[in-house]
N, C-alpha and C positions, 0 to 999 in steps of 0.2 A: 350494454357492454362498455366497460371503461376503455378509454384510449390507451393504446400501447405506446410506450415511450420509444422514440427513435434513438435515444442515447446509446443503449447497448449495441445496436446495429452499427452506428457510426464508429464506436470504439473498436469493434471487430474489423470494420472496413479499413480504418486508419492503421490498425496494427498490421493487417495484411499488406497494405500499401508500403509501410515502413520496411517490413521484412523482404518483400519482393524487390524493393529498390536498394536493398543492401544497407539500410539505415538501422539505427538502434532505437526502438520505441521506448519512450519514457512516459510514465504516468505521474501527474501531479494529483495528490490526494488530500482532501480535508479530513483530518483525523478526529474521530470521536469515539464514544463507547462502542459503537457498532463495528469498528475496524479492528483488525488484529495485525499490528505491525510492530517492529522493534522500536519502542518508545525513545530509546537513547538517540535515535536519528531524526526525531520529530523536531522541527523548528517552527515556532509560532503557529502551532496547530496544524502544520502541513508536512508532508513528506514526498520526496521524489523517488520513484521506483523504476529501475531498469527492468523491463519485461521482455527483453530479447530472449530468443530460444536458448542461447548459451548461458544465460543468467538465471533461468528459472527451470523448475522441474514440475511437471504435471500441471501446466498452465491450463486453466479452465475459465473461459469468458462466457458466462451465460447472461440471461436478461436481468438477473437480480444481483449478481456479484462476480468479482474476479478473484480467483483463488489460485495459489501456487505455493511452491516451496522455493526458498532462495537462501543463499549463504550471506551472512553478515559477519565480518571478521572471522571467517572460517567456521561459523556455527550455523547449521541449517535451521531455518525458521519457517513455520507455516504462516502464510500471508492471506488475509481475507479483507477485501475491500468492497463494500456495497457500491454498485454502479452509481447510485445517487450521490456518493461522496467524491466522485472523480471530477477534479477541476479542469484537467486538460490531458490530452495525449498528443505527443509530438515526437518528431525525429530529432535526436540529440545532435546530429551532425549539422543540420541546417535550421532547426527551430520550426519547421513547417508542421502544422497539425491543426488541432481544433481545441478551443477552450469552451468550457461550459459554466453556466451560472449555477452555483450551489448556494441558494438562499437559506435553505434549511437542510441540515444533515439527516442521515437515515435515523440516527438515534433521537434527534429532536422530533422527527415526524412520528416515530414510534411512541414517544412520550405523550404527544398531543393526541394520538389515536386511542390510547388506552383509556379505559374508564376509571374514574376515581375509585380508590380502594383496591384495585388490582395491580399487580406488578408483573410485567413481562420479563423473562430472562434476557440478560444482555451479555455481550462478550466484553472482556476486559483484558488488558495486558497482564502477563505474568512475568515475574523477574526471571532473568536469564539464570539457568541453573549453573552455568560455568562460573559465574561470579559467586564466590563463597560467602557473600554478605548475608547475615540473618534477615528474615523477612521484615523485621521492624526497622531495619536500616535502609531498605530499598525503597526509594520513592522516585516516581517518574511523573513529571508534569508535562502535558502537551505544549505548554507555553514556554518551555526552557529555550534559551537562546544559546545554550552550550554547543560547542562544535562537536562533531562525532569524534570518537576515539581515534587518535593518530596511530597509523600503522608503522611498523619498524622498517620503513623503506619500501622499495619497489619489489614485488614478488618475483621470484625466479623459479624456473623449472629445471630440475636436475635430472639428467638422463642416466639411468642405471642399466647397465648391460648384463 
């Protein structure tokens, strides 16, 4: 029987510790073809995700992957992160948490595991439907150093009676 990784159990334990302590849990993720994240926020092949209860919907942390829905610039997106690609989980307020070694990503492991001549299906990012650019003009590279889109100031809540 193969050894079961302790990584998903540690991720769930640190997530619970963060929420019980009133901290905001953040994930640092190595992005590859096996992850589904908004590519416009990826910097140098990595992305930081807020996985607090108030920032996610339908958070599911199992032994293989972390899945949830989150809003980016007001647009709800499905997020899928293989546990193997998680670089770190930590509390945003004080930086306490745990870092993990990701020597090979989930997509790289799948590529080496498949036999020559066969191709396994993989996930890839799709362009945001809100941006009206034709598919030929949309290109996202995980190594972009571009800053995320700037918002129009601080969000406000208007109370309507």
